C-alpha positions as CSV (number, residue, x, y, z in Angstrom):
1,M,22.8,49.2,-341.1
2,T,20.3,51.2,-339.3
3,T,18.7,50.2,-336.0
4,M,15.3,51.4,-335.3
5,T,14.2,51.6,-331.7
6,T,10.7,52.0,-330.7
7,T,9.7,53.6,-327.5
8,T,6.5,52.6,-325.8
9,P,4.7,55.5,-324.2
10,I,4.5,55.2,-320.5
11,L,1.0,55.8,-319.3
12,T,0.9,57.8,-316.2
13,S,-1.9,58.5,-313.8
14,H,-2.4,61.8,-315.5
15,H,-3.4,60.1,-318.8
16,D,-5.2,57.1,-317.4
17,P,-7.2,57.8,-314.2
18,Q,-8.2,54.1,-313.9
19,L,-4.8,53.3,-312.5
20,R,-5.8,55.0,-309.3
21,L,-9.0,53.0,-308.8
22,P,-7.4,50.2,-306.7
23,H,-5.8,52.7,-304.4
24,R,-9.1,54.5,-304.0
25,R,-10.9,51.2,-303.2
26,T,-8.3,50.3,-300.6
27,T,-8.6,53.7,-299.0
28,S,-12.4,53.6,-298.9
29,T,-12.3,50.1,-297.4
30,T,-10.0,51.2,-294.7
31,F,-12.1,54.2,-293.7
32,S,-15.3,52.1,-293.7
33,R,-14.0,49.7,-291.1
34,A,-12.9,52.4,-288.6
35,P,-16.4,53.6,-287.4
36,H,-17.5,50.0,-286.8
37,H,-14.4,49.3,-284.6
38,Q,-14.8,52.6,-282.7
39,S,-18.5,51.9,-282.0
40,A,-17.7,48.4,-280.7
41,T,-15.0,49.8,-278.4
42,T,-17.4,52.5,-277.1
43,S,-20.1,49.9,-276.3
44,L,-17.6,47.7,-274.5
45,T,-16.4,50.6,-272.4
46,S,-19.9,51.6,-271.5
47,R,-20.7,48.1,-270.4
48,V,-17.6,47.9,-268.3
49,S,-18.4,51.2,-266.6
50,M,-22.0,50.2,-266.0
51,F,-20.8,46.9,-264.4
52,D,-18.4,48.9,-262.1
53,N,-21.2,51.2,-261.0
54,V,-23.4,48.2,-260.1
55,I,-20.5,46.8,-258.0
56,I,-19.9,50.1,-256.3
57,D,-23.6,50.6,-255.5
58,A,-23.8,47.0,-254.1
59,R,-20.8,47.6,-251.9
60,T,-22.1,50.9,-250.7
61,A,-25.5,49.4,-249.8
62,Y,-23.8,46.6,-247.9
63,L,-21.6,49.0,-246.0
64,F,-24.6,51.2,-245.0
65,S,-26.6,48.1,-243.9
66,K,-23.7,47.0,-241.7
67,L,-23.3,50.5,-240.2
68,G,-27.1,50.8,-239.6
69,Y,-27.4,53.8,-242.0
70,L,-30.5,53.3,-244.2
71,P,-31.5,56.5,-245.9
72,T,-34.9,55.1,-247.0
73,L,-35.8,54.1,-243.5
74,I,-34.6,57.4,-242.0
75,W,-36.7,59.3,-244.6
76,R,-39.8,57.2,-243.8
77,K,-39.4,57.9,-240.1
78,N,-38.9,61.6,-240.6
79,R,-42.0,61.8,-242.8
80,S,-44.0,60.0,-240.2
81,L,-42.9,62.4,-237.5
82,L,-43.8,65.4,-239.6
83,N,-47.5,64.7,-238.6
84,P,-47.7,65.1,-234.8
85,F,-51.2,63.8,-234.8
86,R,-50.7,60.5,-236.5
87,P,-47.1,59.2,-236.2
88,D,-46.3,55.6,-237.1
89,P,-45.0,53.7,-234.0
90,S,-44.2,50.6,-236.0
91,L,-41.3,52.2,-237.8
92,N,-39.4,52.9,-234.5
93,S,-40.4,49.8,-232.7
94,S,-39.5,47.4,-235.5
95,D,-36.3,49.1,-236.8
96,P,-34.7,51.4,-234.2
97,D,-31.4,53.1,-235.3
98,L,-29.1,55.8,-234.2
99,S,-28.2,57.3,-237.6
100,G,-31.1,59.7,-237.7
101,P,-30.6,60.9,-234.1
102,F,-26.9,61.4,-234.8
103,L,-27.8,63.6,-237.8
104,Y,-30.2,65.6,-235.7
105,Y,-27.5,66.0,-233.0
106,I,-25.0,67.3,-235.5
107,S,-27.6,69.6,-237.0
108,F,-28.7,71.0,-233.7
109,S,-25.1,71.6,-232.6
110,L,-24.3,73.4,-235.9
111,F,-27.3,75.6,-235.7
112,Q,-26.3,76.5,-232.1
113,L,-22.8,77.2,-233.4
114,L,-24.2,79.6,-235.9
115,A,-25.9,81.4,-233.0
116,E,-22.4,81.7,-231.4
117,K,-23.1,78.9,-228.8
118,V,-20.6,76.0,-228.6
119,Q,-22.8,73.3,-227.0
120,F,-21.7,70.0,-228.7
121,G,-20.9,68.3,-225.3
122,I,-23.9,69.8,-223.5
123,I,-26.4,68.6,-226.2
124,L,-24.9,65.1,-226.3
125,G,-24.9,64.8,-222.5
126,W,-28.5,65.9,-222.3
127,I,-29.6,63.4,-224.9
128,A,-27.8,60.6,-223.0
129,I,-29.2,61.7,-219.6
130,S,-32.8,62.2,-220.9
131,S,-32.7,58.8,-222.6
132,V,-31.7,57.0,-219.4
133,F,-34.2,59.0,-217.4
134,L,-37.1,58.1,-219.7
135,Y,-35.9,54.5,-219.9
136,S,-36.0,54.2,-216.1
137,V,-39.3,55.9,-215.7
138,L,-41.1,53.9,-218.3
139,N,-39.8,50.6,-217.1
140,F,-40.9,51.5,-213.6
141,L,-44.4,52.3,-214.9
142,A,-44.6,49.2,-217.1
143,G,-43.1,46.7,-214.6
144,R,-42.7,43.2,-215.9
145,H,-44.8,43.9,-219.0
146,G,-42.5,46.6,-220.4
147,S,-40.6,45.8,-223.6
148,L,-38.6,49.0,-224.0
149,D,-34.9,48.8,-224.2
150,L,-32.3,51.6,-223.9
151,Y,-31.3,51.5,-227.5
152,R,-34.9,52.0,-228.7
153,C,-35.4,54.8,-226.2
154,V,-32.4,56.7,-227.4
155,S,-33.6,56.3,-231.0
156,V,-37.1,57.7,-230.1
157,V,-35.7,60.6,-228.1
158,G,-33.2,61.5,-230.9
159,Y,-35.8,61.3,-233.7
160,C,-38.3,63.4,-231.7
161,L,-35.5,66.1,-231.4
162,M,-36.4,67.0,-235.0
163,S,-38.9,69.7,-233.9
164,V,-36.3,71.3,-231.6
165,V,-33.8,71.3,-234.5
166,L,-36.3,73.1,-236.6
167,F,-36.8,75.6,-233.8
168,S,-33.1,76.2,-233.5
169,A,-32.9,76.9,-237.2
170,A,-35.9,79.3,-237.0
171,A,-34.5,81.0,-233.9
172,L,-31.6,82.4,-236.1
173,F,-34.1,84.8,-237.7
174,L,-36.4,85.4,-234.7
175,P,-36.0,88.1,-232.0
176,P,-34.6,86.7,-228.7
177,I,-37.7,87.7,-226.7
178,G,-41.4,87.7,-227.4
179,S,-42.4,85.7,-230.4
180,S,-39.6,83.1,-229.9
181,V,-41.3,81.9,-226.7
182,V,-44.6,81.2,-228.6
183,V,-42.7,79.4,-231.3
184,A,-40.7,77.4,-228.8
185,A,-44.0,76.3,-227.1
186,V,-45.4,75.1,-230.4
187,F,-42.3,73.0,-231.2
188,V,-42.1,71.6,-227.6
189,V,-45.7,70.5,-227.7
190,W,-45.0,68.9,-231.1
191,A,-42.0,66.9,-229.8
192,T,-43.8,66.0,-226.6
193,R,-46.9,64.6,-228.4
194,V,-44.9,62.5,-230.8
195,C,-42.4,61.2,-228.3
196,S,-45.1,60.3,-225.7
197,R,-47.2,58.5,-228.4
198,L,-44.2,56.4,-229.6
199,L,-42.9,55.5,-226.2
200,A,-46.4,54.6,-224.9
201,K,-46.8,52.2,-227.7
202,D,-43.4,50.7,-227.3
203,S,-43.2,50.5,-223.5
204,L,-46.8,49.9,-222.3
205,G,-48.2,48.5,-225.5
206,C,-51.1,51.0,-225.6
207,S,-51.7,54.7,-225.6
208,E,-53.9,55.0,-222.6
209,H,-51.1,56.1,-220.3
210,R,-49.7,58.6,-222.7
211,V,-50.4,61.5,-220.3
212,L,-48.1,60.0,-217.7
213,I,-45.3,59.7,-220.3
214,A,-46.0,63.1,-221.7
215,F,-44.9,64.9,-218.5
216,P,-41.2,63.8,-218.5
217,C,-41.1,64.2,-222.3
218,L,-42.3,67.8,-221.8
219,L,-39.5,68.5,-219.3
220,I,-36.9,67.1,-221.6
221,Y,-37.8,69.0,-224.7
222,T,-38.4,72.2,-222.7
223,L,-34.7,72.0,-221.5
224,F,-33.6,71.6,-225.1
225,S,-35.6,74.6,-226.2
226,L,-34.1,76.6,-223.3
227,L,-30.7,76.0,-224.9
228,V,-31.9,77.7,-228.0
229,M,-33.4,80.7,-226.3
230,F,-30.7,81.4,-223.8
């Protein structure tokens, strides 16, 4: 008795390539979902970072407003003072601050330090004494009608120090004698004109007595220019 056994040929992937199609579909489906998930994660991360930046900017603006440091206001005041013939008194009378004068004080002291002159305390003392001096003189001239306070006077004196700061920067490249005196006279007249106009508008309410106020302003900024030349 003979037993016949039949063997069924086993199809491999080499003979039938269709057996690999489901595997190919699965792989293609897996790779097609990856870019969508990655783009969603990237957009979510960008939104979170944008929200964090908005919060940081709001906190920074709130902190600057509490400290009295407003860069836009300082820039508008500086731009107004660049024209000695037509400064805007309303900027200093409505919103006085000490951030701009402090920056000018630091700049003036650093320029003097570059000229091998350590005068941090001298400059700060002269600003304080000159502010009190102008405050006393102007209130004496205005009498009961004066509206100038000491804080506003310090702000005006400090902002008008801008021309002297520019002179101290230019003096680093000028000879010590000769042309520096002429340049100093120009910057002193510039500071005197702007300061007298602003203080006349704040203390007396008009610019008719600007000549009376210009004399003490001339003395103050002449002393600051002497610090630069000697």
